[in-house]
PAZAPA-4460 file (N, C-alpha, C; in steps of 0.05 Angstrom, whole numbers, plus 32768, in hexadecimal, padded with zeros to 4 digits):
% residues 164
    n_x    n_y    n_z   ca_x   ca_y   ca_z    c_x    c_y    c_z   seq   type   mol
   8011   7FE8   8000   8000   8000   8000   8012   8019   8000     1      X     A
   800B   802C   7FF0   801A   8045   7FEE   8013   8057   8006     2      X     A
   8027   8062   8012   8022   8076   8027   8034   808D   8024     3      X     A
   802D   80A3   8030   803C   80BC   802F   8043   80C3   804B     4      X     A
   805C   80CB   8050   8065   80D4   806A   8069   80F2   8069     5      X     A
   805A   8101   8078   805C   811E   8079   806C   8126   8091     6      X     A
   8080   8136   808D   8091   8140   80A3   808C   815E   80A6     7      X     A
   8083   8166   80BE   807C   8182   80C3   808D   818D   80D9     8      X     A
   809C   81A2   80D4   80AA   81B0   80E9   8096   81C3   80F7     9      X     A
   809C   81CA   810F   8088   81DA   811E   808C   81F8   811B    10      X     A
   809B   8201   8109   809E   821D   8104   80A4   8221   80E6    11      X     A
   80A9   8239   80DE   80AF   823E   80C2   80C7   822D   80B9    12      X     A
   80C3   8220   80A2   80D8   8210   8097   80E9   8220   8083    13      X     A
   80E5   8239   8081   80F4   8249   806E   8112   8249   8074    14      X     A
   8119   8246   808D   8135   8246   8095   8142   822B   8095    15      X     A
   8135   8217   8089   8140   81FC   8089   815B   81FB   807C    16      X     A
   816D   81EC   8089   8188   81E8   807D   818F   81CB   807F    17      X     A
   819C   81C0   806B   81A3   81A3   806D   81B7   819E   8083    18      X     A
   81B7   8186   808E   81CA   817E   80A2   81E1   8171   8093    19      X     A
   81F7   817D   8093   820F   8172   8085   8222   8169   809B    20      X     A
   8235   8158   8093   8248   814D   80A7   8256   8162   80B8    21      X     A
   825B   8179   80AE   826A   818D   80BD   8258   81A0   80CE    22      X     A
   823D   819C   80CE   822B   81AC   80DD   8226   81A0   80F8    23      X     A
   821E   81B1   810B   8218   81A7   8126   81FB   819F   8128    24      X     A
   81F5   818F   813B   81DA   8186   8140   81CE   8196   8157    25      X     A
   81B6   819D   8158   81A1   8197   8144   81A1   81AC   812E    26      X     A
   8194   81A5   8118   8192   81B8   8102   8180   81D0   810A    27      X     A
   8184   81E6   80FD   8175   81FF   8105   8157   81FB   8103    28      X     A
   814C   81EB   80F1   8130   81E8   80ED   8122   81DA   8105    29      X     A
   8132   81CE   8117   8126   81C1   812E   811C   81D6   8142    30      X     A
   8125   81EF   813E   811B   8206   814E   811E   8201   816C    31      X     A
   8136   81F6   8173   813D   81F1   818F   812D   81DA   819C    32      X     A
   811F   81CB   818C   8111   81B3   8195   8122   819A   818E    33      X     A
   811E   8184   819D   812C   816C   8195   8121   8161   817B    34      X     A
   8133   8157   816B   812C   814B   8151   8139   8130   814E    35      X     A
   812D   811E   813F   813A   8104   813B   8153   8107   812B    36      X     A
   8166   80F6   8130   8180   80F6   8121   817B   80EB   8105    37      X     A
   8189   80F8   80F2   8188   80EE   80D7   81A3   80F4   80C9    38      X     A
   81A7   80E6   80B3   81BE   80EB   80A2   81B4   80F5   8087    39      X     A
   81C1   810B   807E   81BA   8115   8063   81C6   8103   804E    40      X     A
   81B5   80F9   803C   81BE   80E7   8027   81C3   80F8   800E    41      X     A
   81B0   810A   8008   81B2   811A   7FEF   81A3   8134   7FF4    42      X     A
   81AD   814A   7FE8   819F   8164   7FEA   819E   8170   7FCE    43      X     A
   8186   8177   7FC5   8182   8185   7FAC   8173   819F   7FB1    44      X     A
   816E   81AE   7F9C   815F   81C6   7F9F   8142   81C1   7FA6    45      X     A
   8138   81A9   7FA0   811C   81A2   7FA5   8116   8192   7FBE    46      X     A
   812A   8182   7FC7   8125   8170   7FDD   813F   8167   7FEA    47      X     A
   813C   815C   8002   8153   814E   8010   814B   8131   8014    48      X     A
   815D   811F   800F   8159   8104   8016   8168   80FF   8031    49      X     A
   8159   80F5   8044   8164   80F0   805F   815F   80D4   8068    50      X     A
   8172   80C9   8077   816E   80AF   8085   816C   80B5   80A2    51      X     A
   8154   80B0   80AE   814F   80B4   80CA   8156   809B   80DA    52      X     A
   8162   809F   80F1   8168   8088   8103   814E   807C   810E    53      X     A
   814F   8063   8115   8138   8056   8122   8133   8065   813D    54      X     A
   811A   8068   8144   8114   8077   815C   80F6   8072   8164    55      X     A
   80F0   8078   817D   80D4   8076   8185   80C6   8091   8181    56      X     A
   80AD   808F   817A   809C   80A6   8175   8082   80A0   8185    57      X     A
   8074   80B5   818D   8059   80B2   8199   8046   80B9   8183    58      X     A
   8032   80A8   817E   8021   80AA   8167   8004   80A7   816E    59      X     A
   7FF3   80AF   815B   7FD6   80AB   815C   7FCC   80A9   8140    60      X     A
   7FB8   8098   813B   7FAD   8095   8120   7F92   80A3   811F    61      X     A
   7F8D   80B1   810A   7F74   80BF   8105   7F6A   80B7   80EA    62      X     A
   7F51   80AE   80E7   7F46   80A8   80CD   7F34   80BF   80C4    63      X     A
   7F35   80C4   80AA   7F25   80D9   809F   7F2C   80DE   8082    64      X     A
   7F21   80F4   8078   7F26   80FB   805C   7F35   8116   8059    65      X     A
   7F3A   8123   806F   7F47   813E   806E   7F61   813E   807E    66      X     A
   7F77   8142   8071   7F91   8142   807E   7F93   8157   8093    67      X     A
   7F89   816F   808E   7F8B   8185   80A1   7F7C   817F   80BB    68      X     A
   7F64   8175   80B9   7F54   816D   80D1   7F61   8156   80E0    69      X     A
   7F6A   8142   80D1   7F77   812B   80DE   7F91   8134   80EC    70      X     A
   7FA0   8145   80DF   7FB9   814E   80EC   7FB3   815E   8105    71      X     A
   7F9F   816E   8105   7F97   817E   811C   7F8E   816C   8133    72      X     A
   7F7D   8158   812D   7F74   8145   8141   7F8B   8136   814D    73      X     A
   7F9C   812B   813C   7FB4   811C   8145   7FC6   812D   8156    74      X     A
   7FCC   8145   814D   7FDE   8157   815C   7FD2   815C   8178    75      X     A
   7FB8   8162   8179   7FAC   8168   8193   7FAE   8150   81A6    76      X     A
   7FAA   8137   819C   7FAC   8120   81AD   7FC9   811D   81B8    77      X     A
   7FDD   8121   81A6   7FF8   811E   81AE   8001   8135   81C0    78      X     A
   7FF7   814D   81BC   7FFE   8163   81CD   7FF3   815E   81E9    79      X     A
   7FDB   8153   81EC   7FD0   814C   8206   7FE3   8138   8214    80      X     A
   7FEC   8124   8205   7FFF   8110   8210   8018   811D   821B    81      X     A
   8025   812F   820B   803E   813B   8215   8039   8150   822B    82      X     A
   801F   8159   822D   8018   816C   8242   8012   815F   825D    83      X     A
   8016   8144   825E   8012   8136   8278   7FFC   8122   8278    84      X     A
   7FED   811F   8262   7FD8   810B   8261   7FE4   80F0   825A    85      X     A
   7FF4   80E5   826D   8001   80CB   826A   8001   80BE   8286    86      X     A
   8007   80A4   8288   8005   8096   82A2   8017   80A2   82B7    87      X     A
   802E   80AC   82AF   8041   80B8   82C2   803A   80D5   82C9    88      X     A
   8027   80E1   82BA   801E   80FC   82BE   8036   8110   82BC    89      X     A
   8048   810A   82A9   8060   811B   82A5   805D   812A   828B    90      X     A
   8068   8142   828B   8069   8151   8272   8081   8147   8262    91      X     A
   807E   8145   8248   8092   813C   8236   8099   8154   8223    92      X     A
   80B3   8159   821F   80BB   816F   820E   80B0   816C   81F2    93      X     A
   80A8   8183   81E6   80A0   8183   81CA   80B8   817E   81B9    94      X     A
   80B5   8170   81A3   80CA   816A   8190   80C1   8171   8174    95      X     A
   80D3   8170   8161   80CD   8174   8145   80DC   815F   8135    96      X     A
   80D2   8158   811E   80B9   8161   8111   80A1   8151   811B    97      X     A
   808A   8158   8110   8072   8147   8113   8070   8137   80FA    98      X     A
   806D   811D   80FD   806A   810B   80E5   804D   8105   80E1    99      X     A
   8044   8104   80C9   8029   80FA   80C2   802C   80E6   80AC   100      X     A
   8026   80CD   80B2   8025   80B8   809E   8009   80B6   8092   101      X     A
   8007   80B8   8078   7FEE   80B8   806A   7FEB   809D   805B   102      X     A
   7FD6   808E   8063   7FD1   8075   8056   7FB5   8077   8049   103      X     A
   7FB4   807D   802E   7F9B   8081   8021   7F89   8068   8021   104      X     A
   7F6F   806D   8024   7F5B   8058   8023   7F57   8050   8006   105      X     A
   7F4A   8039   8001   7F46   802F   7FE7   7F2E   803D   7FDA   106      X     A
   7F31   8046   7FC1   7F1B   8051   7FB2   7F16   806F   7FB9   107      X     A
   7F05   807C   7FAA   7EFE   8098   7FAF   7EEE   809B   7FC9   108      X     A
   7EF2   80B1   7FD6   7EE4   80B9   7FEE   7EE6   80A5   8005   109      X     A
   7EFB   8095   8005   7F00   8082   801B   7F10   8090   8031   110      X     A
   7F0B   8088   8049   7F1A   8093   805F   7F38   808C   805D   111      X     A
   7F49   809F   8064   7F66   809B   8064   7F6E   8099   8081   112      X     A
   7F83   8089   8087   7F8E   8088   80A1   7FA6   809A   80A3   113      X     A
   7FA5   80AD   80B6   7FBB   80C0   80BB   7FC7   80B9   80D6   114      X     A
   7FE1   80B2   80D7   7FEF   80AD   80F0   8001   80C5   80F6   115      X     A
   7FF9   80D4   810A   8008   80EC   8112   801B   80E4   8129   116      X     A
   8034   80ED   8127   8048   80E4   813B   805A   80FB   8144   117      X     A
   8061   80FB   815E   8075   810C   816A   808D   80FB   8170   118      X     A
   80A5   8105   816B   80BE   80F8   8172   80C0   80F7   8191   119      X     A
   80C8   80DF   819C   80CC   80DD   81B8   80E7   80E8   81BF   120      X     A
   80E9   80FB   81D2   8103   8107   81D9   8118   80F1   81E0   121      X     A
   8131   80F7   81DA   8147   80E4   81DF   8147   80D9   81FB   122      X     A
   8141   80EA   820F   8142   80E2   822B   812C   80CD   8231   123      X     A
   8117   80CC   8221   8100   80BA   8225   8100   80A3   8212   124      X     A
   8113   80A1   8200   8112   808C   81EB   8111   8070   81F7   125      X     A
   8120   806B   820D   8120   8050   8218   8106   8049   8226   126      X     A
   80F8   805D   8231   80E0   8058   8241   80CD   8070   8240   127      X     A
   80BF   8074   8229   80AD   808A   8227   8095   8087   823A   128      X     A
   808A   809E   8245   8073   809C   8256   805C   808E   8247   129      X     A
   804D   807D   8256   8038   806E   824A   801F   807F   8246   130      X     A
   8014   8080   822E   7FFC   8090   8229   7FE3   8086   8239   131      X     A
   7FD2   8098   8241   7FB8   8091   824D   7FA2   8090   8238   132      X     A
   7FA5   80A0   8223   7F91   80A0   820E   7F95   8087   81FD   133      X     A
   7F81   8076   81FA   7F84   805D   81EB   7F8A   8061   81CD   134      X     A
   7F87   807A   81C3   7F8D   807F   81A7   7FA9   8088   81A3   135      X     A
   7FB9   808B   81B8   7FD5   8094   81B7   7FE6   807C   81BE   136      X     A
   7FFC   8078   81AF   800D   8061   81B4   802A   8068   81AE   137      X     A
   803C   8058   81BA   8059   805B   81B3   805E   804A   819A   138      X     A
   806C   8057   8187   806F   804C   816D   808D   804A   8166   139      X     A
   809A   8033   8169   80B6   8031   8161   80B8   8031   8142   140      X     A
   80C6   8044   8137   80C9   8045   811A   80E6   803C   8113   141      X     A
   80E8   802B   80FF   8102   8021   80F6   8110   8038   80E7   142      X     A
   812A   8034   80E2   8138   8048   80D2   8128   804C   80B8   143      X     A
   8127   8065   80AF   8117   806A   8097   8124   8080   8086   144      X     A
   811E   807F   806D   8126   8094   805A   810F   80A7   8056   145      X     A
   8115   80C1   8054   8100   80D5   804F   810A   80E9   803A   146      X     A
   80F8   80F1   8029   80FE   8106   8015   80F0   811E   801F   147      X     A
   80FF   8133   8025   80F4   814B   8033   80F5   8163   8021   148      X     A
   80DE   8170   801E   80DB   8188   800F   80D4   819E   8023   149      X     A
   80E4   81B4   8023   80E0   81C9   8037   80D3   81E1   8029   150      X     A
   80C0   81ED   8038   80B3   8205   802E   80A9   8215   8047   151      X     A
   80A5   822F   8044   809E   8240   805B   8081   823C   8065   152      X     A
   807D   8242   807F   8062   8243   808A   8059   8228   8095   153      X     A
   8040   8228   809E   8033   820F   80A8   8026   8202   8090   154      X     A
   802C   81E9   808C   8022   81DA   8075   8005   81D2   8077   155      X     A
   7FF6   81D5   8061   7FDB   81CB   805F   7FDB   81B3   804E   156      X     A
   7FC4   81A5   804C   7FC2   818E   803B   7FC9   8194   801E   157      X     A
   7FC2   81AC   8015   7FC8   81B3   7FF9   7FE6   81B6   7FF5   158      X     A
   7FF4   81C1   800A   8011   81C3   8008   801E   81A8   8005   159      X     A
   8014   8193   8013   8020   8179   8011   801C   816D   7FF5   160      X     A
   8005   8173   7FE9   8000   8169   7FCE   8013   8176   7FBB   161      X     A
   8017   8190   7FBE   8029   819F   7FAB   8046   8197   7FAF   162      X     A
   804F   8190   7FC7   806B   818B   7FCD   8072   816D   7FCE   163      X     A
   805F   815C   7FCA   8065   813F   7FCB   806E   8134   7FB1   164      X     A
***
């Protein structure tokens, strides 16, 4: 099944710069938030190819037909989790980027599954706080390749169509 992985930074992406071997971590587009480690494979005028290390993410799945609504619902659930709505009742630091995996439904007007995810901070990777919301879960993601297109502002569903 074909799926699309949407990577959203939490601030303007206009200042995005590639991470090259001689640069320090974290990259400027993380905006002083923790970001998952990656290796730059290729950089062109249109996109960057990156290999992200395996890591844990906190995720939630939302079904629907509208990316913007699903992203908002998923973000809200995950924000509640990092704000202390977890079994340990601890706040978890915000991280970047926000991932949205898009798995289209079969046929026209079918519901799509959107999995919205926050990167688990490095300090919590071994043992993330357990969610209390049954729709929120810890999601270990294997090493993955991503093709990243950067553009300014907060992305809408139409932006993802134009830049994918």
